N, CA and C atoms as an extended XYZ file, in Angstrom:
198
Properties=species:S:1:pos:R:3:atomname:S:1:resname:S:1:resid:I:1 pbc="F F F"
N         0.989       -0.955        0.157 N   MET     1
C         0.301        0.023        0.227 CA  MET     1
C         0.747        1.496       -0.295 C   MET     1
N         1.879        1.062        0.957 N   SER     2
C         2.811        2.711        0.677 CA  SER     2
C         3.732        2.412       -0.293 C   SER     2
N         3.477        1.735       -1.297 N   GLU     3
C         4.494        1.684       -2.632 CA  GLU     3
C         3.132        2.285       -3.409 C   GLU     3
N         2.010        2.374       -3.589 N   LEU     4
C         1.135        2.831       -4.144 CA  LEU     4
C         1.317        4.287       -3.972 C   LEU     4
N         1.042        4.521       -2.401 N   ILE     5
C         0.819        6.122       -2.281 CA  ILE     5
C         2.276        7.086       -2.839 C   ILE     5
N         3.438        5.792       -2.408 N   PHE     6
C         4.757        6.643       -2.919 CA  PHE     6
C         4.876        7.361       -4.176 C   PHE     6
N         4.228        6.475       -5.207 N   ASN     7
C         3.998        6.283       -6.976 CA  ASN     7
C         3.338        7.221       -7.096 C   ASN     7
N         1.997        7.397       -6.122 N   PHE     8
C         1.097        8.329       -6.800 CA  PHE     8
C         1.260        9.612       -6.393 C   PHE     8
N         1.716        9.813       -5.226 N   VAL     9
C         2.751       11.283       -4.843 CA  VAL     9
C         3.901       11.418       -5.974 C   VAL     9
N         4.672       10.678       -6.097 N   GLY    10
C         5.732       10.803       -7.006 CA  GLY    10
C         5.146       11.588       -8.192 C   GLY    10
N         4.353       10.635       -9.249 N   PHE    11
C         3.980       10.772      -10.430 CA  PHE    11
C         3.202       12.430      -10.319 C   PHE    11
N         2.222       12.811       -9.073 N   THR    12
C         1.650       14.004       -8.708 CA  THR    12
C         2.623       14.847       -9.294 C   THR    12
N         3.877       15.097       -8.269 N   LEU    13
C         4.539       15.919       -7.987 CA  LEU    13
C         5.356       15.870       -9.686 C   LEU    13
N         5.879       14.815      -10.140 N   LEU    14
C         6.376       15.137      -11.074 CA  LEU    14
C         5.787       15.627      -12.556 C   LEU    14
N         4.436       15.369      -12.133 N   GLY    15
C         3.500       15.740      -13.508 CA  GLY    15
C         3.522       17.558      -13.181 C   GLY    15
N         3.284       17.811      -12.275 N   ALA    16
C         3.473       19.529      -11.857 CA  ALA    16
C         4.194       19.963      -12.176 C   ALA    16
N         5.519       19.353      -11.769 N   VAL    17
C         6.769       20.358      -12.363 CA  VAL    17
C         7.050       20.279      -13.914 C   VAL    17
N         5.928       19.608      -14.019 N   ALA    18
C         6.697       18.876      -16.195 CA  ALA    18
C         5.738       20.184      -16.819 C   ALA    18
N         4.642       20.347      -15.961 N   ILE    19
C         3.359       21.306      -16.574 CA  ILE    19
C         3.877       22.889      -16.766 C   ILE    19
N         4.718       22.776      -15.578 N   VAL    20
C         5.212       24.106      -14.876 CA  VAL    20
C         6.442       24.743      -16.106 C   VAL    20
N         7.431       23.858      -15.806 N   LEU    21
C         8.317       23.515      -17.259 CA  LEU    21
C         7.863       23.898      -18.645 C   LEU    21
N         6.680       23.255      -19.248 N   VAL    22
C         5.999       23.464      -20.634 CA  VAL    22
C         5.603       24.740      -20.372 C   VAL    22
N         4.781       25.488      -19.035 N   MET    23
C         4.057       26.228      -19.388 CA  MET    23
C         5.589       27.602      -19.688 C   MET    23
N         6.891       27.775      -18.820 N   GLY    24
C         7.454       28.511      -18.870 CA  GLY    24
C         8.216       28.199      -20.072 C   GLY    24
N         8.868       26.774      -20.496 N   ILE    25
C         9.463       27.267      -21.917 CA  ILE    25
C         8.748       28.064      -23.041 C   ILE    25
N         7.223       27.567      -22.776 N   TYR    26
C         6.310       28.365      -24.086 CA  TYR    26
C         6.217       29.732      -23.809 C   TYR    26
N         5.810       29.927      -23.006 N   THR    27
C         6.341       31.441      -22.348 CA  THR    27
C         7.294       32.014      -23.108 C   THR    27
N         8.580       31.506      -22.539 N   LEU    28
C        10.123       32.297      -22.847 CA  LEU    28
C         9.823       32.191      -24.636 C   LEU    28
N         9.449       31.024      -24.977 N   PHE    29
C         9.690       31.241      -26.448 CA  PHE    29
C         8.654       31.892      -27.595 C   PHE    29
N         7.774       32.592      -26.654 N   LYS    30
C         6.253       33.105      -27.083 CA  LYS    30
C         6.894       35.010      -27.448 C   LYS    30
N         7.759       34.902      -26.250 N   GLY    31
C         8.264       36.695      -26.446 CA  GLY    31
C         7.447       37.795      -25.774 C   GLY    31
N         7.801       38.779      -26.099 N   GLY    32
C         6.789       39.816      -26.045 CA  GLY    32
C         6.389       40.299      -24.531 C   GLY    32
N         5.184       40.943      -24.006 N   LYS    33
C         4.765       41.251      -22.588 CA  LYS    33
C         4.901       40.198      -22.331 C   LYS    33
N         4.306       39.042      -22.487 N   THR    34
C         4.375       37.776      -21.639 CA  THR    34
C         5.145       36.951      -20.978 C   THR    34
N         6.175       36.829      -21.905 N   SER    35
C         7.344       36.789      -21.768 CA  SER    35
C         8.414       37.545      -20.554 C   SER    35
N         8.511       38.497      -21.290 N   LYS    36
C         9.022       39.619      -19.682 CA  LYS    36
C         7.905       39.397      -18.720 C   LYS    36
N         6.518       38.831      -18.356 N   LYS    37
C         5.996       39.296      -17.145 CA  LYS    37
C         6.327       37.940      -16.699 C   LYS    37
N         5.661       36.464      -17.273 N   TYR    38
C         5.607       35.445      -16.309 CA  TYR    38
C         6.923       34.481      -16.732 C   TYR    38
N         7.684       34.255      -17.454 N   SER    39
C         8.826       33.649      -18.365 CA  SER    39
C         9.462       33.221      -16.654 C   SER    39
N        10.243       34.200      -16.285 N   ASN    40
C        11.047       34.143      -14.821 CA  ASN    40
C        10.123       33.731      -13.729 C   ASN    40
N         8.958       33.815      -13.559 N   LYS    41
C         8.296       33.804      -12.383 CA  LYS    41
C         8.073       32.360      -12.531 C   LYS    41
N         7.379       31.851      -13.669 N   LEU    42
C         7.621       30.307      -14.083 CA  LEU    42
C         8.627       29.100      -14.013 C   LEU    42
N         9.949       29.934      -14.104 N   MET    43
C        10.825       29.112      -14.032 CA  MET    43
C        11.424       28.701      -12.432 C   MET    43
N        11.107       30.562      -11.731 N   GLN    44
C        10.889       30.387      -10.108 CA  GLN    44
C        10.025       29.148       -9.660 C   GLN    44
N         8.792       29.080       -9.984 N   LEU    45
C         8.162       28.360       -9.403 CA  LEU    45
C         8.599       26.862       -9.972 C   LEU    45
N         8.676       26.257      -11.157 N   ARG    46
C         9.316       25.351      -10.726 CA  ARG    46
C        11.031       25.011      -10.267 C   ARG    46
N        11.752       25.912       -9.910 N   VAL    47
C        12.118       25.638       -9.426 CA  VAL    47
C        11.957       24.780       -7.621 C   VAL    47
N        10.973       25.761       -7.381 N   LEU    48
C        10.522       25.986       -6.250 CA  LEU    48
C         9.683       23.979       -5.940 C   LEU    48
N         8.662       23.820       -7.068 N   LEU    49
C         8.064       22.661       -6.974 CA  LEU    49
C         9.028       21.488       -6.938 C   LEU    49
N        10.091       21.703       -7.928 N   GLN    50
C        11.729       20.469       -7.781 CA  GLN    50
C        11.885       20.411       -6.253 C   GLN    50
N        12.210       21.540       -5.741 N   PHE    51
C        12.862       21.318       -4.330 CA  PHE    51
C        11.670       20.648       -3.542 C   PHE    51
N        10.493       21.546       -3.652 N   ILE    52
C         9.276       20.203       -2.576 CA  ILE    52
C         9.164       18.887       -3.025 C   ILE    52
N         9.134       18.677       -4.271 N   ALA    53
C         9.126       17.321       -4.975 CA  ALA    53
C        10.376       16.401       -4.148 C   ALA    53
N        11.141       16.650       -4.039 N   ILE    54
C        12.434       16.182       -3.452 CA  ILE    54
C        12.702       16.144       -1.831 C   ILE    54
N        12.162       16.790       -1.647 N   ILE    55
C        11.658       16.807        0.216 CA  ILE    55
C        10.756       16.070        0.540 C   ILE    55
N         9.497       16.095       -0.319 N   VAL    56
C         8.548       15.143        0.070 CA  VAL    56
C         9.029       13.787        0.056 C   VAL    56
N         9.808       13.559       -0.990 N   LEU    57
C         9.810       11.915       -1.688 CA  LEU    57
C        10.910       11.524       -0.433 C   LEU    57
N        11.933       12.549       -0.620 N   VAL    58
C        12.853       11.676        0.398 CA  VAL    58
C        11.973       11.662        1.869 C   VAL    58
N        11.442       12.313        2.813 N   LEU    59
C        10.558       12.133        3.797 CA  LEU    59
C         9.432       10.882        3.606 C   LEU    59
N         9.130       10.631        2.584 N   MET    60
C         8.380        9.571        2.086 CA  MET    60
C         8.851        8.466        1.895 C   MET    60
N        10.362        8.194        1.631 N   ALA    61
C        11.166        6.932        1.502 CA  ALA    61
C        11.532        7.083        2.684 C   ALA    61
N        11.915        7.941        3.919 N   TYR    62
C        12.604        7.423        4.910 CA  TYR    62
C        11.374        7.032        5.762 C   TYR    62
N        10.251        7.612        5.897 N   PHE    63
C         8.841        7.280        6.566 CA  PHE    63
C         8.375        6.184        6.354 C   PHE    63
N         8.066        5.862        5.091 N   LEU    64
C         7.289        4.485        4.308 CA  LEU    64
C         7.934        3.529        4.610 C   LEU    64
N         9.647        3.572        4.759 N   LYS    65
C        10.013        2.111        4.431 CA  LYS    65
C         9.786        0.960        4.734 C   LYS    65
N        10.194       -0.263        4.452 N   ASP    66
C         9.983       -1.574        5.438 CA  ASP    66
C        10.619       -1.647        6.040 C   ASP    66
């Protein structure tokens, strides 16, 4: 059961990071005012989500180990 929870949380966090990454890259290549306003913020959000994902997965691996 713990493996199922670990996989679900892991893939959910991976999906969140991937969505923000794609949005950031799209905004970067779109250019113009949108790029200036949102590109950097989206990449900062991606880094924050990656940090959260690593911390959550490490804690889950520690506490849910058999």
